[in-house]
Steps between C-alpha positions, in 0.01 A plus 500: 500500500128537532274303734374259232853389414582439864180295549577297187840398641353362823396136462154401620615170650616626843167675547278201430290358780652198670228263380545612138875462524453153648260393223725631221820342632611178335575183695878552493460847649270363770752227584769770532277704728437192716872437547576868565206581729570560867146487633320167540167664414632631170667167423170320569317746271742429214477125559120518495512684169729233352268228632197678348673515163601134519141400582375705206745328265394158632134587448569605143692180435210290630230690312645696208287710270530355152434787262444267206210306652352716776307821458511768766186628668558846349511356149179301561324813628611714206406228249153461651441875477614507137280203405202654679538832319550334161188288557303812584620681188474220244206291629270692731517839328405368152213296647364802689539726197328239278206481739478880517505535122231230469280678752547843346418392142 
C-alpha cells in the first residue's frame, strides 16, 4: 500500500476544526450531542448553536426572499453594467463616429 492509498482511506471529518464540525452538523446530531455532553460549557455551546439556527429560520419565515418577484443586488449590478456597455456600443459609439466622419470629410 502506498501513502496515497492510506491517505484516501482516512476520512477528513475527524480532522475538521470544531467550529466547522459544529456548523455542518444537522439539528438531530446537535440534539444528540447536547444529551450526551458531560460539560456544561459544551452543552451551552450546542444549545446556542441550535438557538442561532432557530432564530435564522424564524427570520426567513418572517421575511422570505421571493425569487419570482425580487431581484438580488448582484443581478441588479450585473444588469446595470450590461445596459451601460450596450448603450456605449450602440448609441454613443455611432454618434461619436458620425461626428468624426463629418469633421474629417
